[in-house]
C-alpha positions in Angstrom: 42.4 -64.5 -65.6 45.0 -62.2 -67.1 43.3 -58.8 -67.4 44.1 -56.0 -69.8 43.2 -52.5 -70.4 44.5 -49.2 -71.9 43.6 -47.0 -74.8 45.2 -48.0 -78.1 47.2 -46.0 -80.5 47.7 -46.7 -84.2 50.9 -47.7 -85.9 51.7 -47.2 -89.6 50.4 -50.6 -90.6 47.0 -49.9 -88.9 47.7 -52.1 -86.0 47.1 -50.7 -82.5 49.3 -50.7 -79.4 48.8 -49.3 -76.0 50.7 -46.1 -75.3 53.2 -46.0 -72.4 52.9 -42.2 -71.8 50.3 -39.6 -72.6 50.5 -38.1 -76.1 53.4 -35.8 -75.2 56.8 -35.4 -76.6 60.0 -36.0 -74.7 63.6 -35.1 -75.5 64.2 -38.7 -76.6 61.0 -38.9 -78.6 58.4 -41.6 -78.2 56.1 -43.8 -80.3 53.3 -41.2 -80.0 55.0 -38.6 -82.2 57.2 -38.3 -85.2 60.2 -36.8 -83.4 62.0 -40.1 -82.8 65.7 -40.1 -82.8 65.5 -43.7 -84.1 67.9 -44.5 -86.9 67.2 -47.7 -88.9 70.9 -48.5 -89.1 71.6 -47.7 -85.5 72.7 -50.7 -83.4 71.7 -49.6 -79.9 69.8 -52.4 -78.1 66.1 -52.4 -77.3 65.1 -53.4 -73.7 62.1 -55.7 -73.6 60.7 -56.7 -70.2 58.1 -59.4 -69.7 56.0 -59.8 -66.5 54.5 -63.3 -66.4 53.3 -66.0 -64.0 52.9 -69.8 -64.0 49.4 -69.0 -62.6 48.4 -67.3 -65.9 47.5 -69.6 -68.7 48.7 -67.3 -71.5 52.1 -66.5 -70.0 53.7 -69.6 -71.4 52.8 -68.5 -75.0 54.1 -65.0 -74.3 57.4 -66.3 -72.8 57.9 -68.4 -75.9 57.3 -65.4 -78.1 59.8 -63.3 -76.1 62.3 -66.1 -76.3 61.9 -66.1 -80.1 62.4 -62.3 -80.1 65.6 -62.7 -78.1 66.8 -65.5 -80.3 66.5 -63.2 -83.4 63.6 -65.0 -85.2 62.1 -61.7 -86.4 65.2 -60.3 -88.2 65.1 -57.0 -86.4 67.9 -54.5 -87.1 68.8 -53.9 -83.5 69.9 -56.2 -80.7 67.3 -57.1 -78.0 67.9 -57.3 -74.2 65.2 -59.4 -72.5 64.4 -59.2 -68.8 61.8 -61.7 -67.5 60.0 -61.2 -64.2 57.6 -63.7 -62.6 55.0 -61.9 -60.4 53.3 -63.4 -57.4 49.8 -61.9 -57.5 48.3 -65.0 -59.2 49.6 -67.3 -56.4 46.3 -67.1 -54.6 44.7 -69.2 -57.3 46.3 -72.3 -56.0 49.5 -72.7 -57.9 52.4 -70.9 -56.3 54.9 -69.8 -59.0 58.3 -70.9 -57.7 59.9 -68.1 -59.7 57.4 -65.5 -58.5 58.5 -62.6 -56.3 56.7 -59.7 -54.7 59.7 -57.7 -55.8 58.7 -58.2 -59.5 55.1 -57.5 -58.6 56.2 -54.1 -57.1 58.3 -53.4 -60.3 55.2 -54.1 -62.5 53.0 -51.9 -60.2 55.5 -49.1 -60.7 55.1 -49.4 -64.5 51.3 -49.6 -64.1 51.4 -46.3 -62.2 53.8 -44.5 -64.6 51.9 -45.7 -67.6 48.6 -44.6 -66.1 47.0 -48.0 -66.5 43.9 -49.1 -64.6 45.0 -52.7 -63.8 47.9 -55.1 -63.6 47.8 -58.1 -65.9 50.0 -60.9 -67.3 51.6 -61.5 -69.7 52.7 -57.8 -69.7 55.4 -56.6 -72.0 57.2 -53.2 -71.7 59.5 -52.0 -74.5 62.1 -49.4 -73.7 60.2 -48.5 -70.6 57.8 -46.5 -72.7 55.3 -48.8 -74.5 53.4 -51.8 -73.3 51.1 -54.5 -74.6 49.7 -57.9 -73.9 52.8 -60.2 -74.2 51.3 -62.9 -76.4 50.3 -60.7 -79.3 53.2 -61.4 -81.7 52.4 -58.7 -84.2 52.1 -55.9 -81.6 55.2 -57.0 -79.7 57.3 -57.0 -82.8 55.8 -53.7 -84.0 56.6 -52.1 -80.6 60.2 -53.2 -80.9 60.5 -52.0 -84.5 59.2 -48.5 -83.6 61.0 -48.3 -80.2 62.8 -45.0 -79.6 66.6 -45.0 -79.8 68.4 -44.3 -76.6 72.2 -43.9 -77.1 74.4 -46.3 -75.2 76.6 -44.8 -72.5 80.1 -44.0 -73.5 82.4 -45.9 -71.2 86.0 -45.0 -70.8 88.7 -47.1 -69.1 
């Protein structure tokens, strides 16, 4: 069983997503306020992380969705960086995920703590380190990416 839980917030289109942080503002802005430094024509990438497991029936569907997101199927205006992590906490059910790692379980647990969630679950998607949702809900995943805060890319000099 892939468990879920967190209070939802509303987007402009009346869909709901789970907040990553309490309803407080940061210097960069977040999806919980109207102070985003997001510019529609800005081309800074969006980081999307998925935590999944072969031991979770719904992870396959979520991985396909995230693959489509990375492939550009949703015509989003900004590039997407996808990071996939297979956790190992479903291994006790009998199928040991060959890609699962306790290192990724620890990473997800850190998000669960920072996002003040009650439980860990898969498939779990985190967008820009700030917002999360169940990873197989296409509308919510795409909406989170569309409203993701803009973080400027570092200026590199050679």
